[in-house]
matplotlib code that plots the C-alpha trace (Angstrom):
import matplotlib.pyplot as plt

x = [0.0, 1.9, 0.8, -2.6, -3.7, -4.5, -7.1, -9.0, -8.2, -7.0, -4.7, -3.1, -5.4, -4.6, -5.0, -3.5, -0.8, -2.2, 0.3, -0.3, -1.1, -3.7, -1.6, -2.6, -0.1, -0.8, 0.4, -0.5, -1.5, 0.1, -1.3, 0.5, 1.5, 3.9, 4.8, 3.7, 4.1, 1.3, 1.0, -2.1, -3.4, -5.9, -3.1, -0.3, 2.1, 3.5, 2.1, 3.3, 0.8, 1.0, -1.4, -2.2, -2.8, -6.5, -6.1, -4.0, -6.7, -9.3, -7.2, -6.9, -10.7, -12.2, -9.2, -6.9, -9.1, -12.2, -10.3, -8.7, -12.0, -13.7, -10.8, -11.0, -14.8, -14.6, -11.8, -9.1, -6.7, -6.6, -5.4, -2.5, -1.4, -0.8, 2.8, 3.5, 6.9, 8.9, 7.8]
y = [0.0, 3.0, 6.6, 5.6, 6.5, 3.3, 5.1, 7.4, 5.8, 9.1, 8.8, 11.1, 13.0, 13.9, 17.5, 20.1, 22.7, 25.8, 28.4, 32.1, 31.4, 28.8, 25.8, 22.7, 19.9, 16.9, 16.7, 14.8, 16.2, 14.0, 13.7, 14.6, 11.0, 9.9, 6.8, 6.8, 4.3, 3.7, 1.5, -0.7, -1.3, -4.1, -6.3, -5.0, -4.2, -1.4, -0.9, 1.2, 2.9, 5.0, 7.9, 11.4, 14.4, 13.9, 10.2, 11.3, 13.8, 11.0, 8.7, 11.5, 12.1, 8.5, 6.4, 4.0, 0.9, 2.6, 4.1, 0.8, -1.1, 1.6, 1.5, -2.3, -2.2, 0.3, -1.6, 1.0, -1.5, -5.1, -6.5, -8.3, -4.9, -3.4, -3.7, -5.0, -3.8, -5.9, -9.4]
z = [0.0, -1.2, -0.8, 0.7, 4.2, 6.2, 8.3, 5.9, 2.6, 1.1, -2.0, -4.5, -6.9, -10.5, -11.7, -14.0, -13.7, -15.3, -16.6, -17.1, -20.8, -19.6, -20.9, -18.9, -18.0, -15.8, -12.3, -9.1, -5.8, -3.1, 0.4, 3.6, 4.3, 7.1, 9.1, 12.8, 15.6, 18.1, 21.2, 20.6, 24.1, 23.1, 21.7, 24.0, 21.1, 19.0, 15.5, 12.6, 10.3, 7.2, 7.7, 6.7, 9.0, 8.9, 9.9, 12.9, 13.9, 13.6, 15.9, 18.5, 18.3, 18.4, 19.6, 17.9, 18.3, 16.9, 14.0, 13.1, 13.2, 11.1, 8.5, 8.3, 8.0, 5.1, 3.4, 3.7, 5.3, 6.5, 9.8, 8.0, 6.5, 9.9, 10.7, 14.3, 15.7, 18.1, 17.2]

ax = plt.figure().add_subplot(projection="3d")
ax.plot(x, y, z, "-o")
ax.set_aspect("equal")
plt.show()
């Protein structure tokens, strides 16, 4: 899973660069994606997630367990895609 947020499912969009003369060339709008480690209390282990800023805000708001369950339910990530650290 490259350049896709594991919590929100956001991915890069395609658009146009528009010059002063209105000439359009293709470009991609990448998301603010970064790698973050969390301690998963329910399993008692550290996990690593690729997420965007909005995904981090969602985890802060609803909690890690609820955000992961919601993401798996919607199909943004799978339990086997979540990287466990230290095992």
